[in-house]
C-alpha positions in Angstrom: 206.9 -115.6 38.0 203.9 -114.2 36.1 202.5 -111.0 37.5 199.1 -111.3 39.2 196.1 -110.7 36.9 194.4 -107.4 37.7 190.7 -107.4 38.4 188.7 -106.0 35.6 186.6 -103.0 36.7 182.8 -103.6 36.1 181.4 -101.6 33.3 179.4 -98.5 34.3 175.7 -99.1 34.1 173.9 -96.4 32.2 170.5 -95.5 33.6 168.2 -94.8 30.7 165.6 -93.1 32.9 168.2 -90.6 34.2 169.3 -89.9 30.6 165.7 -89.3 29.6 165.2 -86.9 32.5 168.3 -84.9 31.6 167.2 -84.7 28.0 163.7 -83.6 28.9 165.1 -81.0 31.3 167.4 -79.6 28.7 165.0 -79.6 25.8 162.1 -78.4 28.0 164.3 -75.5 29.3 165.2 -74.5 25.7 161.5 -74.6 24.6 160.4 -72.5 27.6 163.2 -70.0 26.9 162.0 -69.7 23.3 158.3 -69.7 24.0 158.1 -66.9 26.6 160.0 -64.3 24.5 157.9 -65.1 21.4 154.7 -64.3 23.4 156.2 -61.2 24.9 157.4 -60.0 21.4 153.9 -60.6 20.0 152.3 -58.5 22.7 154.7 -55.7 22.9 156.3 -55.5 19.5 154.2 -57.2 16.8 150.8 -56.0 18.1 150.1 -53.7 15.1 151.7 -55.9 12.5 149.9 -58.4 10.1 147.2 -60.4 11.8 148.3 -63.7 10.3 151.9 -63.1 11.4 150.7 -62.4 14.9 148.7 -65.7 14.9 151.7 -67.7 13.7 154.0 -66.2 16.3 151.4 -66.6 19.1 150.8 -70.3 18.2 154.5 -71.0 18.0 155.0 -69.3 21.4 152.2 -71.3 23.1 153.4 -74.6 21.5 157.0 -74.0 22.7 155.8 -73.0 26.2 153.3 -75.8 26.8 155.5 -78.6 25.4 158.5 -77.2 27.2 156.6 -77.2 30.5 155.5 -80.8 29.9 159.1 -81.8 29.3 160.2 -80.1 32.4 157.6 -82.0 34.4 158.7 -85.3 33.0 162.3 -84.3 33.6 161.6 -83.6 37.3 159.1 -86.4 38.1 160.0 -89.0 35.5 158.4 -90.2 32.2 155.6 -92.1 34.1 154.0 -88.8 35.0 151.3 -87.5 32.6 152.4 -83.8 32.2 149.2 -82.8 30.4 147.0 -83.8 33.4 149.2 -82.0 35.9 149.4 -78.9 33.7 145.6 -78.9 33.4 145.3 -79.2 37.2 147.7 -76.3 37.6 145.8 -74.2 35.2 142.5 -74.8 37.0 144.2 -73.9 40.3 145.4 -70.6 38.8 141.9 -69.8 37.5 140.3 -70.5 40.9 143.0 -68.5 42.7 142.3 -65.4 40.5 138.6 -65.8 41.0 139.1 -65.9 44.8 141.3 -62.9 44.6 138.6 -61.0 42.8 136.0 -62.0 45.4 138.4 -60.7 48.0 138.5 -57.3 46.3 141.4 -57.6 43.9 141.0 -57.2 40.1 137.4 -56.0 40.6 137.5 -52.6 38.9 135.1 -52.7 36.0 134.5 -49.0 35.5 134.7 -47.5 32.0 137.5 -45.1 31.1 136.8 -43.6 27.7 140.1 -41.9 27.6 141.9 -45.3 27.8 139.9 -47.2 25.1 141.3 -50.2 23.2 144.7 -50.1 24.7 146.9 -53.0 23.7 148.3 -55.4 26.3 151.4 -54.0 28.0 152.9 -55.8 30.9 154.6 -52.6 32.0 151.3 -50.9 32.7 148.5 -51.5 35.2 146.5 -53.1 32.4 148.7 -56.0 31.3 145.9 -57.5 29.0 144.7 -54.1 27.6 141.3 -52.4 27.7 138.1 -52.9 25.7 136.1 -50.5 23.5 134.9 -48.4 26.5 138.1 -48.5 28.5 137.3 -51.4 30.9 140.0 -53.7 32.0 140.1 -56.9 29.8 141.9 -58.8 32.6 139.3 -58.0 35.2 136.4 -58.8 32.9 138.1 -62.1 31.9 138.4 -63.0 35.6 134.7 -62.1 36.1 133.9 -64.3 33.1 135.9 -67.2 34.6 133.8 -66.8 37.8 130.5 -66.8 35.9 131.6 -69.8 33.8 132.6 -71.8 36.9 129.4 -71.0 38.7 127.2 -71.8 35.7 129.1 -74.9 34.7 129.5 -76.4 38.2 126.0 -75.3 39.3 124.1 -76.8 36.3 126.1 -80.0 36.3 125.7 -80.3 40.0 122.0 -80.1 39.7 122.0 -82.5 36.8 124.3 -84.9 38.7 122.1 -84.9 41.8 118.8 -85.3 40.0 120.0 -87.5 37.2 121.8 -89.9 39.6 118.7 -90.5 41.6 116.5 -91.0 38.6 119.1 -93.3 36.9 119.5 -95.4 40.0 115.8 -95.9 40.4 115.3 -96.7 36.7 118.3 -99.1 36.5 117.5 -101.0 39.7 113.8 -101.4 39.7 113.4 -101.6 35.9 109.8 -101.9 34.7 107.6 -98.9 34.9 110.2 -96.5 36.4 112.6 -97.4 33.6 110.0 -96.8 30.9 109.0 -93.4 32.4 112.6 -92.5 32.7 113.4 -93.4 29.1 110.4 -91.4 27.8 111.4 -88.3 29.7 115.0 -88.4 28.8 114.3 -89.2 25.1 111.8 -86.3 25.0 114.3 -83.8 26.4 117.2 -84.9 24.3 115.0 -85.0 21.1 114.0 -81.3 21.6 116.5 -78.9 20.0 118.8 -77.8 22.8 119.4 -74.3 21.4 115.7 -73.6 20.9 114.9 -74.8 24.4 117.6 -72.5 25.9 116.5 -69.6 23.8 112.9 -70.0 25.0 113.8 -70.3 28.7 116.1 -67.3 28.6 113.6 -65.2 26.6 110.7 -65.9 29.0 112.5 -65.7 32.4 115.5 -63.4 31.6 119.2 -63.8 31.2 120.4 -63.9 34.8 123.0 -66.3 36.1 120.4 -68.4 38.0 118.1 -68.8 35.0 120.9 -69.8 32.6 122.2 -72.3 35.2 118.8 -73.8 35.6 118.2 -73.9 31.9 121.5 -75.7 31.2 120.9 -78.1 34.1 117.8 -79.4 32.2 120.1 -80.6 29.5 122.6 -82.2 31.8 119.9 -84.2 33.8 119.2 -86.7 30.9 122.9 -87.2 30.2 123.8 -87.9 33.8 120.7 -90.0 34.3 121.4 -92.3 31.4 125.0 -92.8 32.6 123.8 -93.5 36.1 121.2 -96.0 34.7 123.8 -97.8 32.6 126.2 -98.2 35.5 123.4 -99.3 37.8 122.5 -102.1 35.4 126.1 -103.2 35.4 126.5 -103.2 39.2 123.0 -104.6 40.0 124.0 -107.9 38.5 127.3 -108.2 40.5 127.8 -110.7 43.3 128.0 -108.2 46.2 124.5 -106.9 45.3 123.2 -110.5 45.1 124.7 -111.2 48.5 123.2 -108.1 50.0 119.8 -109.0 48.6 120.2 -112.6 50.0 121.1 -111.2 53.4 117.7 -109.4 53.5 119.0 -105.8 52.8 116.3 -103.4 51.7 116.2 -101.8 48.3 117.2 -98.4 49.8 120.2 -99.9 51.5 121.3 -101.7 48.3 120.8 -98.6 46.2 122.6 -96.1 48.4 125.1 -98.3 50.3 126.1 -100.8 47.7 125.4 -99.4 44.2 125.7 -95.6 44.6 129.4 -95.6 45.8 130.4 -97.6 42.7 128.3 -95.4 40.4 129.5 -92.1 41.9 133.1 -92.3 40.6 132.4 -92.8 36.9 129.7 -90.1 37.2 132.1 -87.7 38.9 134.7 -88.1 36.1 132.1 -87.6 33.4 130.6 -84.6 35.2 133.9 -82.8 34.9 133.8 -83.2 31.1 130.2 -82.0 31.1 131.2 -78.9 32.9 133.5 -78.1 30.0 130.6 -78.6 27.6 128.3 -76.3 29.6 130.9 -73.6 29.7 131.0 -73.6 25.9 127.2 -73.6 25.8 127.0 -70.6 28.1 129.5 -68.7 26.1 127.6 -69.6 22.9 124.4 -68.2 24.3 126.2 -65.0 25.4 127.9 -64.7 22.0 124.5 -64.9 20.3 123.1 -62.2 22.6 120.5 -64.4 24.5 122.6 -65.3 27.5 123.6 -63.4 30.6 123.2 -59.7 30.6 126.6 -58.2 29.3 126.1 -54.9 31.1 125.8 -56.2 34.6 127.8 -59.4 34.3 130.7 -59.7 31.8 131.2 -63.3 30.5 133.7 -64.8 28.0 130.9 -65.1 25.4 129.9 -61.4 25.9 133.5 -60.3 25.5 134.0 -62.3 22.3 130.8 -60.9 21.0 131.9 -57.4 21.7 135.0 -57.7 19.7 133.7 -59.7 16.7 133.3 -56.6 14.5 135.9 -56.4 11.8 137.2 -53.0 12.9 137.7 -54.2 16.4 139.4 -57.4 15.3 141.9 -55.3 13.3 142.4 -52.6 15.8 142.1 -54.4 19.1 142.3 -58.2 18.6 143.1 -58.7 22.3 139.4 -58.1 23.2 138.6 -61.4 21.5 141.9 -63.1 21.9 142.1 -63.0 25.7 138.7 -64.5 26.6 139.0 -67.0 23.7 142.4 -68.3 24.9 141.2 -68.5 28.5 138.1 -70.4 27.6 140.1 -72.7 25.3 142.6 -73.5 28.1 139.9 -74.0 30.7 137.8 -76.3 28.5 140.9 -78.3 27.4 142.0 -78.6 31.0 138.6 -79.8 32.2 138.4 -82.4 29.4 141.9 -83.6 30.2 141.2 -84.0 33.9 137.9 -85.7 33.3 139.5 -88.2 30.9 142.3 -89.0 33.3 139.8 -89.6 36.1 137.6 -91.7 33.8 140.5 -93.9 32.9 141.2 -94.3 36.6 137.7 -94.9 37.9 135.7 -96.3 35.0 134.8 -99.9 35.9 135.2 -101.0 32.3 138.9 -100.0 32.5 139.6 -102.2 35.5 140.3 -105.9 35.5 137.7 -107.1 37.9 
């Protein structure tokens, strides 16, 4: 009698997503473990070595750290998650937290200490990011610069968004004379050299935070207005607007109840990108010496301008390096967040 046939065990199914997660976790951990020591070595050991060697080590450390964190995020949440966007959000949260801590009384000491000038970054001291040419804390000034940049960027873009949206809605919906006047005004502002316009306003009214914010808002109004007008032209021809008009809805109701909610989302995503542009513009004005007063209000541009001399770059490069890196990461994060929201909200990206 033949022995009974044994049942074949089903082959083990290999989950490719689980394998990718494990690989990302392993490789991400390795990169983070390599990146953090490289940055610590550059700050604490190689600070007085060759400048090019410091730049190479720093870039290698940042590359390993950032890519490693991205892989760790994909390893934890899956490959469908965009790690760059989440890292950008996390960075902006860190910036806002430090700004709030300074407003609460922490990291607010900006007094000069001439006996402690141009000290290099040391995490073992009370000045982990070093001091500047007069002994002020670079970290505290950088946090103050972040606060000023956020105020100027969000304030000017907020004004431009509010005014530009209303003008763009009116011009795109009513067309005719309102649109012609709108086009003439926006073309005139955009045709005037932006740098000369900003120089003139700051030279006449002074370099306070309010004046710089209002001056930069004049440049954001035409941009936001044109985008609002373009989206209004698109939505004004849609069926729901035609139906509302046929039901006897007034122009105000159609504008603010039907069109504006659809226009607001693309404008909001684009406004985040404009905030990044405004931060760079404010830093450029301060770097050129025509922006916010550096004595009363430290900014990233003022800090970079203070350390641009060759002797300072060689002896204390952290004075330029710290605000430059912070501005780079902030602008990059805002652009990434804005692009992600634009892809999510832009009506041209949907399949309506």
